[in-house]
LOKOLKOL-538277 format. One record per residue (C-alpha): residue in one letter; z, y, x. Coordinates in steps of 0.02 Angstrom, whole numbers, padded with zeros to 5 digits, always signed. Example, Ala and Ser with C-alpha at 12.3 -4.5 7.8 and 13.67 -1.06 7.14 Angstrom:
<recs>
a+00390-00225+00615/s+00357-00053+00684/
</recs>
This chain:
<recs>
m-09686-04899-05326/r-09627-04727-05407/r-09455-04784-05403/g-09446-04819-05212/r-09526-04661-05159/p-09376-04523-05141/v-09315-04640-05016/n-09473-04678-04915/l-09512-04473-04919/l-09314-04435-04862/l-09304-04596-04731/c-09477-04489-04672/a-09414-04313-04674/s-09258-04377-04559/l-09345-04477-04439/g-09483-04336-04431/l-09343-04197-04416/i-09255-04315-04248/a-09411-04351-04165/g-09485-04162-04184/q-09300-04100-04103/l-09325-04226-03959/t-09502-04202-03909/t-09438-03990-03888/g-09392-04105-03694/w-09556-04117-03635/s-09677-04019-03747/s-09745-03823-03758/r-09690-03756-03935/p-09832-03665-03993/a-09965-03813-03947/l-09856-03965-04019/t-09813-03849-04185/a-10010-03804-04190/a-10045-03993-04183/l-09933-04056-04280/l-09995-03948-04422/t-10160-04001-04412/a-10113-04188-04412/a-09988-04156-04564/t-10150-04064-04650/f-10274-04174-04620/a-10161-04335-04664/a-10113-04254-04820/l-10281-04204-04868/t-10380-04332-04811/a-10259-04498-04866/r-10341-04607-05009/h-10161-04697-05036/r-10022-04574-05107/a-09901-04727-05020/l-09966-04699-04862/g-10022-04513-04848/w-09891-04418-04903/p-09775-04500-04793/i-09884-04479-04659/a-09881-04301-04718/v-09698-04270-04715/t-09663-04336-04579/v-09779-04255-04460/l-09714-04086-04568/a-09529-04121-04534/m-09590-04158-04329/t-09655-03990-04355/v-09500-03923-04443/g-09360-03996-04334/h-09476-03951-04182/a-09458-03762-04216/s-09283-03764-04266/l-09228-03825-04082/a-09370-03750-03955/p-09318-03567-03974/r-09143-03641-03919/v-09190-03723-03762/d-09326-03603-03713/p-09291-03424-03759/a-09347-03259-03773/l-09189-03184-03749/p-09179-02998-03814/a-09124-02862-03665/d-08954-02829-03753/h-08904-03014-03741/v-08744-03046-03642/a-08852-03180-03545/r-08923-02997-03476/v-08755-02912-03419/a-08783-02870-03240/g-08651-02923-03121/d-08516-03065-03105/r-08383-02986-03176/f-08363-02869-03330/a-08248-02858-03482/v-08330-02925-03670/r-08281-02881-03854/g-08317-02996-03992/t-08243-03118-04101/i-08182-03317-04086/v-08301-03404-04194/d-08238-03584-04149/h-08054-03653-04149/p-08013-03651-03945/g-07982-03831-03888/r-07861-03892-03750/r-07981-03949-03612/p-07907-04013-03416/a-08008-03846-03337/g-07887-03747-03494/l-07922-03656-03669/r-08087-03656-03714/f-08185-03557-03858/v-08326-03478-03902/l-08357-03277-03908/d-08491-03192-04024/v-08507-03049-03921/e-08516-02863-03984/a-08507-02745-03831/a-08498-02785-03630/r-08425-02659-03518/i-08493-02633-03328/g-08376-02514-03254/r-08317-02410-03372/k-08466-02379-03499/w-08456-02521-03652/s-08647-02580-03702/a-08703-02666-03849/a-08727-02841-03849/r-08750-02984-03905/g-08764-03174-03916/r-08619-03299-03864/l-08520-03345-03712/q-08408-03489-03708/v-08234-03439-03619/t-08120-03527-03525/v-07941-03468-03497/r-07860-03579-03340/h-07692-03531-03365/h-07657-03465-03565/q-07502-03390-03633/r-07552-03318-03793/s-07591-03395-03961/w-07790-03373-04005/s-07887-03443-04156/r-08047-03423-04243/g-08067-03255-04296/d-07954-03163-04172/r-08049-03019-04109/l-08022-02979-03934/e-08079-02876-03748/a-08073-02961-03610/e-08108-02978-03430/v-08218-03113-03378/r-08288-03201-03230/a-08472-03245-03300/r-08588-03389-03240/t-08770-03424-03286/p-08748-03633-03339/r-08842-03727-03223/n-08854-03934-03195/f-08821-03987-03036/g-08982-04053-03027/n-08968-04249-02980/p-09058-04361-03054/g-09037-04419-03244/e-08884-04331-03247/f-08803-04255-03389/d-08921-04103-03482/y-08762-03982-03492/e-08879-03830-03484/r-08952-03901-03624/y-08816-03957-03723/l-08752-03777-03727/a-08937-03697-03756/r-08915-03811-03924/r-08759-03708-03955/q-08852-03543-03919/i-08758-03516-03781/y-08847-03449-03609/r-08681-03383-03523/t-08507-03450-03486/g-08346-03356-03433/y-08206-03383-03348/s-08018-03303-03322/l-07854-03374-03232/s-07756-03284-03363/d-07770-03209-03544/e-07624-03078-03518/t-07714-02948-03486/w-07809-02972-03646/r-07820-02873-03795/r-07811-02950-03956/l-07906-02818-04074/e-07913-02881-04248/r-07830-03048-04317/p-07890-03051-04498/p-07802-03190-04631/p-07849-03360-04566/p-07950-03452-04717/w-07863-03591-04814/n-07958-03734-04709/d-07869-03655-04539/s-07709-03606-04605/i-07701-03803-04660/r-07751-03856-04475/r-07607-03720-04376/q-07475-03820-04521/a-07533-03988-04467/r-07558-03942-04294/a-07370-03860-04265/a-07282-04021-04343/i-07363-04110-04249/e-07324-04043-04107/q-07149-04048-04145/l-07145-04217-04192/a-07255-04317-04076/s-07248-04359-03886/d-07364-04277-03767/r-07478-04425-03774/v-07487-04470-03958/r-07506-04282-03998/h-07671-04275-03909/v-07720-04436-04007/a-07628-04345-04171/n-07732-04218-04150/a-07905-04291-04118/l-07860-04429-04258/l-07833-04285-04403/l-07875-04143-04368/g-08042-04166-04269/d-07994-04104-04096/g-08054-04245-03991/a-08094-04112-03848/s-07928-04089-03802/i-07879-04285-03760/p-07843-04289-03565/p-07986-04399-03464/d-07881-04517-03419/l-07800-04564-03593/r-07981-04554-03645/q-08020-04675-03513/r-07897-04804-03561/y-07940-04800-03749/a-08120-04827-03703/r-08079-04960-03581/a-07973-05051-03717/g-08123-05038-03838/g-08048-04915-03941/a-08147-04761-03904/h-08195-04748-04101/l-08015-04725-04151/l-08010-04528-04059/a-08151-04458-04176/i-08162-04431-04355/s-08285-04553-04438/g-08306-04658-04582/l-08129-04749-04598/h-08067-04581-04615/i-08142-04513-04758/g-08163-04703-04805/l-07975-04701-04829/l-07927-04538-04907/a-08057-04570-05050/a-07989-04743-05088/a-07819-04687-05095/t-07861-04548-05230/y-07952-04653-05318/l-07816-04774-05336/l-07684-04656-05357/c-07790-04549-05494/r-07821-04707-05576/a-07634-04768-05583/l-07603-04593-05648/l-07711-04582-05764/a-07691-04739-05829/r-07516-04715-05888/s-07605-04602-06009/e-07666-04700-06170/s-07747-04549-06262/v-07839-04532-06099/l-07883-04708-06089/l-07965-04694-06269/r-08052-04523-06248/w-08109-04533-06049/n-08201-04667-05929/v-08024-04678-05781/p-08143-04741-05651/k-08262-04603-05659/l-08133-04473-05695/a-08033-04537-05535/t-08191-04545-05446/a-08221-04378-05492/a-08074-04325-05425/c-08094-04425-05260/l-08253-04294-05231/p-08163-04120-05201/l-08031-04177-05092/v-08159-04273-04964/l-08262-04114-04968/a-08072-04016-04919/y-08031-04123-04783/a-08190-04124-04717/a-08187-03924-04720/v-08018-03957-04608/a-08071-04089-04495/g-08204-03969-04430/g-08405-04019-04425/s-08447-04170-04294/a-08609-04253-04321/a-08465-04410-04367/t-08365-04305-04495/v-08548-04224-04568/r-08626-04410-04571/a-08475-04499-04652/t-08439-04343-04798/v-08614-04346-04843/m-08643-04524-04879/a-08445-04524-04957/a-08517-04385-05085/l-08696-04484-05094/f-08584-04641-05149/l-08466-04543-05272/s-08604-04452-05359/g-08699-04595-05382/l-08538-04697-05472/i-08510-04562-05584/l-08711-04532-05632/d-08737-04713-05632/r-08842-04692-05509/a-08920-04857-05407/r-08841-04858-05248/h-08964-04871-05089/w-08886-04858-04935/p-09052-04794-04822/t-09043-04646-04960/a-08847-04601-04899/v-08886-04626-04693/a-09050-04533-04695/a-08968-04379-04809/a-08820-04381-04683/a-08934-04379-04529/a-09058-04243-04605/l-08930-04112-04628/v-08861-04159-04484/c-08991-04102-04396/i-09038-03952-04481/g-08875-03882-04480/s-08856-03939-04305/p-09006-03944-04214/g-09036-04054-04081/a-08875-04155-04121/a-08978-04322-04086/e-08984-04301-03929/e-08818-04320-03914/a-08697-04482-03894/s-08569-04461-04031/f-08711-04430-04171/q-08802-04577-04094/l-08645-04712-04087/s-08595-04640-04249/f-08767-04684-04356/a-08808-04853-04227/a-08630-04925-04294/v-08628-04864-04476/i-08805-04942-04502/g-08779-05091-04396/i-08616-05115-04534/l-08720-05081-04683/v-08852-05205-04621/a-08779-05338-04534/g-08601-05337-04638/g-08698-05317-04801/r-08778-05476-04772/v-08616-05584-04708/l-08525-05506-04862/a-08660-05581-04970/a-08653-05732-04889/y-08449-05753-04917/d-08490-05690-05089/s-08584-05816-05133/w-08493-05957-05054/a-08343-05887-05165/e-08440-05900-05328/r-08497-06064-05303/s-08335-06143-05225/f-08249-06045-05370/l-08131-05988-05254/h-08120-05817-05337/l-08068-05917-05484/r-07963-06037-05415/r-07868-05921-05293/p-07884-05745-05312/t-07758-05663-05206/a-07833-05777-05043/h-08027-05741-05097/r-07957-05558-05075/v-07867-05552-04929/l-08004-05657-04851/r-08126-05549-04897/w-08057-05404-04844/t-08005-05500-04674/l-08209-05545-04646/a-08266-05366-04692/t-08134-05283-04566/q-08169-05407-04432/t-08350-05415-04461/a-08379-05227-04453/s-08289-05213-04291/l-08398-05358-04202/v-08549-05267-04278/a-08510-05106-04216/l-08473-05140-04061/a-08638-05259-04058/a-08743-05113-04146/t-08655-04971-04016/a-08649-05087-03852/p-08800-05000-03768/l-08795-04838-03829/t-08616-04831-03763/l-08668-04904-03592/h-08814-04782-03584/h-08693-04645-03594/f-08538-04709-03530/q-08582-04841-03410/q-08427-04952-03484/l-08426-05095-03600/s-08259-05148-03683/l-08228-05353-03663/v-08051-05334-03761/g-08125-05230-03885/l-08168-05397-03998/v-07978-05446-03981/s-07895-05260-03986/n-07980-05183-04140/p-07921-05306-04240/v-07751-05296-04211/v-07760-05097-04169/v-07883-05023-04310/p-07755-05082-04458/l-07600-04988-04361/a-07699-04835-04306/g-07810-04835-04465/f-07695-04890-04604/g-07546-04849-04551/g-07586-04672-04430/v-07752-04625-04515/g-07700-04647-04694/i-07518-04586-04702/g-07573-04441-04592/l-07686-04387-04683/a-07562-04385-04851/g-07459-04279-04712/v-07595-04180-04659/l-07630-04115-04859/l-07473-04111-04915/t-07407-03985-04745/p-07460-03822-04842/l-07378-03879-05029/l-07219-03980-05006/p-07195-03953-04797/g-07027-04058-04782/a-07154-04228-04865/g-07285-04158-04777/a-07177-04160-04625/v-07103-04361-04657/l-07270-04417-04683/l-07320-04366-04512/g-07197-04415-04446/v-07201-04604-04506/a-07411-04575-04437/c-07355-04524-04265/l-07223-04652-04254/c-07391-04796-04310/l-07504-04688-04193/e-07353-04716-04043/a-07349-04904-04066/a-07537-04915-04099/d-07547-04830-03912/l-07433-04957-03843/l-07547-05093-03897/i-07687-04983-03809/g-07624-04989-03634/w-07570-05166-03666/f-07767-05217-03682/a-07838-05092-03555/g-07708-05163-03431/f-07804-05325-03436/p-07876-05386-03285/g-08072-05369-03335/a-08051-05258-03494/a-08195-05169-03476/l-08370-05208-03370/r-08440-05038-03280/l-08627-05101-03275/p-08790-05017-03239/t-08878-04889-03351/p-08998-04956-03477/s-09151-04846-03490/a-09216-04785-03671/f-09349-04932-03624/e-09212-05040-03612/v-09105-04992-03766/a-09261-05009-03860/i-09278-05152-03822/y-09096-05222-03835/y-09144-05134-04010/a-09305-05252-04063/l-09222-05416-04033/l-09053-05380-04136/a-09173-05338-04268/c-09260-05490-04234/p-09166-05589-04381/l-09211-05474-04506/l-09396-05534-04483/a-09488-05647-04593/a-09462-05838-04522/r-09634-05855-04478/r-09635-05697-04366/r-09486-05720-04307/f-09529-05849-04169/a-09667-05727-04093/v-09574-05564-04102/v-09404-05635-04018/a-09539-05735-03887/a-09608-05539-03838/v-09445-05472-03839/v-09366-05583-03702/v-09550-05583-03582/v-09537-05400-03597/a-09340-05395-03570/l-09386-05511-03411/l-09521-05416-03331/q-09397-05271-03336/s-09254-05340-03248/a-09358-05429-03143/h-09445-05253-03110/w-09273-05174-03063/y-09208-05328-02954/e-09367-05303-02864/l-09325-05115-02824/r-09140-05152-02775/h-09161-05301-02656/h-09327-05326-02593/a-09379-05141-02584/d-09454-05095-02401/d-09423-04897-02404/l-09288-04812-02327/t-09213-04696-02474/v-09093-04535-02420/t-09029-04428-02575/f-08942-04288-02547/l-08842-04258-02692/s-08808-04099-02777/v-08617-04104-02775/g-08572-03907-02782/q-08504-03843-02632/g-08466-04017-02531/d-08548-04156-02455/s-08617-04342-02522/t-08766-04416-02434/l-08831-04587-02523/v-08930-04717-02408/e-09029-04850-02483/l-09064-04957-02356/p-09206-05071-02360/g-09168-05249-02440/g-09035-05157-02544/t-08883-05115-02438/v-08803-04955-02480/m-08708-04834-02395/l-08620-04682-02457/v-08588-04537-02336/d-08457-04437-02385/g-08399-04395-02596/g-08404-04232-02626/g-08256-04147-02677/l-08257-03983-02815/s-08084-03963-02904/p-07915-04064-02932/t-07983-04053-03138/f-08166-04109-03095/d-08170-04300-02994/v-08368-04308-02911/g-08360-04482-02903/e-08329-04505-03086/r-08423-04387-03157/l-08563-04360-03037/i-08591-04504-02902/g-08547-04645-02999/p-08658-04640-03139/l-08794-04583-03034/l-08758-04755-02949/r-08785-04838-03092/r-08935-04771-03176/r-08995-04828-03002/k-08938-05003-03040/i-08822-05020-02900/q-08672-05114-02924/s-08585-05092-02762/v-08561-05002-02611/d-08566-05096-02457/i-08526-04939-02325/l-08437-04774-02352/v-08426-04653-02229/l-08301-04504-02211/t-08369-04394-02071/h-08179-04286-02077/p-08047-04259-02193/d-08093-04110-02290/f-08061-04091-02472/d-08240-04065-02510/h-08320-04216-02420/y-08173-04356-02476/d-08119-04323-02645/g-08264-04427-02734/l-08240-04555-02622/p-08092-04657-02700/a-08180-04676-02877/i-08330-04771-02787/a-08231-04857-02694/e-08137-04930-02834/q-08246-04957-02933/f-08420-05029-02826/a-08328-05142-02741/a-08329-05065-02560/d-08306-05180-02398/e-08299-05033-02274/l-08236-04867-02248/w-08302-04795-02111/t-08191-04627-02019/s-08185-04559-01851/g-07988-04603-01862/a-07940-04414-01907/t-07815-04386-02038/k-07727-04245-02127/q-07580-04197-02190/g-07541-04142-02371/k-07514-04241-02533/r-07713-04237-02622/f-07761-04342-02438/a-07600-04430-02455/q-07675-04486-02645/f-07857-04502-02555/e-07761-04646-02434/r-07674-04738-02566/r-07834-04767-02684/l-07908-04796-02538/r-07798-04945-02492/r-07777-05003-02658/s-07982-05018-02688/g-07955-05157-02559/a-08095-05065-02426/r-08066-05113-02249/r-08064-04944-02146/r-08169-04956-01975/i-08126-04828-01854/t-08304-04772-01759/r-08346-04683-01597/r-08494-04641-01533/g-08613-04787-01452/d-08563-04895-01625/a-08720-04959-01715/i-08789-05072-01835/e-08947-05156-01895/v-08979-05166-02083/g-09179-05200-02135/g-09262-05160-01982/a-09166-04974-02009/e-09055-04953-01875/i-08898-04834-01917/s-08800-04742-01743/v-08645-04648-01729/l-08684-04509-01617/h-08515-04411-01642/p-08361-04371-01591/s-08320-04487-01397/a-08192-04594-01407/t-08075-04446-01337/h-08079-04365-01492/a-07988-04403-01654/r-07943-04231-01729/a-07997-04177-01921/g-08101-04005-01874/n-08261-03985-01927/d-08331-04008-01739/d-08264-04189-01737/s-08378-04235-01896/l-08434-04420-01882/t-08639-04376-01852/l-08772-04514-01882/r-08904-04563-01856/i-09047-04652-01964/a-09190-04721-01881/f-09330-04829-01978/g-09525-04860-01969/g-09513-04722-01810/t-09476-04607-01911/c-09265-04529-01890/i-09146-04451-02010/l-08991-04321-01935/l-08839-04326-02037/a-08736-04202-01942/g-08569-04167-02057/d-08470-04010-02016/l-08516-03991-01859/e-08522-03803-01785/a-08590-03714-01634/a-08455-03797-01511/g-08477-03972-01589/e-08656-03961-01582/a-08651-03919-01405/e-08546-04072-01372/l-08680-04169-01465/l-08827-04106-01352/r-08737-04137-01211/a-08728-04325-01251/y-08897-04329-01322/p-09000-04208-01250/d-09181-04284-01330/l-09115-04268-01519/a-09273-04248-01591/c-09271-04285-01785/d-09393-04265-01945/i-09239-04265-02042/l-09090-04143-02023/k-08939-04123-02160/a-08888-03967-02111/p-08710-03941-02011/h-08557-03845-02131/h-08700-03817-02253/g-08797-03699-02154/s-08634-03574-02128/k-08668-03428-01982/t-08566-03538-01861/s-08672-03676-01867/s-08869-03716-01827/s-08873-03637-01689/d-09031-03592-01625/r-09012-03716-01434/f-08978-03858-01586/l-09129-03823-01688/t-09246-03815-01542/a-09182-04004-01488/v-09182-04052-01659/r-09363-04007-01702/p-09349-04056-01896/r-09476-04044-02003/v-09380-04033-02143/a-09194-03991-02153/v-09071-03992-02318/a-08911-03879-02349/s-08790-03943-02455/v-08716-03796-02554/g-08636-03735-02705/y-08736-03617-02817/r-08686-03453-02775/n-08544-03521-02671/r-08402-03363-02606/y-08445-03434-02422/s-08629-03362-02456/m-08709-03514-02394/p-08830-03534-02309/h-08805-03392-02236/r-08947-03269-02209/l-08943-03269-02019/v-08965-03466-02019/l-09106-03450-02146/q-09184-03346-02042/r-09183-03455-01888/y-09224-03578-01983/r-09398-03481-02031/r-09410-03439-01865/h-09413-03632-01780/g-09554-03647-01946/i-09417-03790-02025/r-09435-03815-02205/l-09256-03790-02279/l-09212-03855-02455/r-09059-03820-02541/t-08955-03912-02681/d-08905-03748-02766/e-09092-03698-02769/d-09159-03885-02779/g-09055-04012-02853/a-09047-04174-02775/v-09169-04181-02626/t-09238-04354-02597/v-09320-04419-02442/r-09426-04591-02452/v-09471-04672-02283/g-09591-04822-02274/p-09609-04947-02175/t-09733-04854-02042/g-09641-04701-02049/s-09707-04610-02194/i-09621-04458-02273/a-09588-04408-02436/v-09473-04275-02482/e-09429-04217-02712/s-09314-04128-02774/g-09215-04149-02935/r-09231-03973-02996/r-09409-03935-03100/r-09359-03878-03267/r-09336-03688-03276/t-09169-03650-03271/a-09050-03525-03365/t-09056-03377-03214/q-09248-03371-03255/l-09220-03333-03440/a-09118-03224-03369/a-09219-03107-03253/g-09270-02962-03273/y-09188-02820-03375/q-09003-02826-03385/i-08884-02730-03442/g-08790-02606-03331/s-08931-02614-03195/d-09022-02465-03149/a-09173-02569-03202/
</recs>
């Protein structure tokens, strides 16, 4: 028992840290801290058996520490001079870059440690971190640069859609509560550029060599694989690797660290073995092992501090230290230590996909892979294969180890991949055995040697990096080939946390004793079937009509779930060419609701903020029909939209006033435009009325006053219970006459947060108040969901419930009159 206690306590501490940080999303900091301290004290004082009492006490105390480390970040009490409290949207800041600037589709991005802010002509002391993005950067910036820059600042804000990625919390974990944006850095001033530290110097030289040697596509892959710069990978490239099952190749992981350690060990051992005096006086394997340790730590410093890198480095360091000290190796110790260090160094890291995927893969490989190799070794020993054919034995064992690792890693990470990315590669089992050796041993193995040799022997380093880039070029071509296979990847519904737990419970059943295995498997299967039946009932046998006005920024998108499971999407939003609303916002929400196909797409009129997200939905959700008014628009963007819609196979249907369909007891009627109109303007927006159970919902597109008047001439009695506010609540829409005729109880304005059009206009807000209409706004309330029961009952709920960073920054502001 004494020998096992440190392992048990370390595991308990690691699990406690993770649990404590995960609970900050739903608990009160003082209340939970007090409860955990009380429980820990009680466990330590009252437990009769130390074997039980101390693990409980350590777990609960670690939960307290984990909660206390993250809670001040996600629920901060910001000081009066914090940069998040600077008044105004535009100001100048002075500070120091604290991370490696990364190239992204939106521009160059880095984090600035602020020391002062200027409002007008006066500089005021300020502190805190500001995430800065430069759309068109023309100058070179590095970590450690001190600069002055003018930025347009915004408070981080989620869209407010159900189950979305929590961007506010993601930045808060990094102590970032405000972001800055600049179109160009041409007018910025560099105040100081200190000499770079040794690891940054190596990064710069290696990056410069890669820029010269690699093609545009492979350059991104090489920077991610060798320097840990995965943020610069374009979305289409990342999607291609994910589709081919090679997404793990775009992040530094245990493969890199293991290759470096193995290559260093073999080289040092070969060199040391050439000296007879060294062989006689020293333990050569231990000396070679000791030589690996500083090199592994040095490379980790060059590669950055991602969860996968830290995990691999800690585990490698513990493994090598165990060899040197002749200590027994126990992989749970290394995994627990790595997880604890990551959670302590980066509070909240356990919430991120990289942490979860990295640890799930390594635990799966160590558990299942170890058992497979042990079974093989037992067979090889019984058959004397290692004696009769040693070369064949080594090749067979290596092949079995690598292929088992790929298979187990895929199985171990499958539910997490679906949970975070809603996609699962089917060709990964075939592509990885081919691509991983080429990219891993050729690209990574040779490339790492090139990175580390570049500052010492630039010529030799450049040659090795050139060879590595050729290997990566070949691997990239294979990835593209595999990704092009029909059905290479499946986009499946997003599993909930409960469903992920069911999967892992089933996966762990073979580890149980035989007498318990059947009962546990039966119980897990029953729970899984009940969960599946629950979702099937909700999707295909629902009695309610559900209409969700999605929060897509300054644009429109409305999801209509009809009784019986038919799905309609009215408009697809549109923010910018670098942000696909369909791919990033609408698609994930549909998969979280277990929606695999969309029956009807509707384009109310051909404006970018209405059509941009529709092609991605048509391609990924097998849309049957696209309803339009027949209006088109000139320009490259709309032409691209048309091409993608044609490739998706969705049938185009031109609808006119009077068209109607009935689905599941709900009637969908087209009210506007008339058959004589097919123009692209706002006043010819396709307008729909959905009636169910005696309740009516009016979707008025971007109608303005003239369009509203024409609609009223055709339908004088236009009364509806729910109204989508026309044209985002602009001052040219929602006329008094229109609101009097519709008489809605609730209206929803789809608008972007602090949009430049000042929508909804203050005059329109006054009109809605004057008519006694409750107006909800997607910028303030997030997605608004309206559920209509078979009897016409109405339930309205909004997606934004958490306190936002805007409220945190309320009150005193730097540069304000307060």
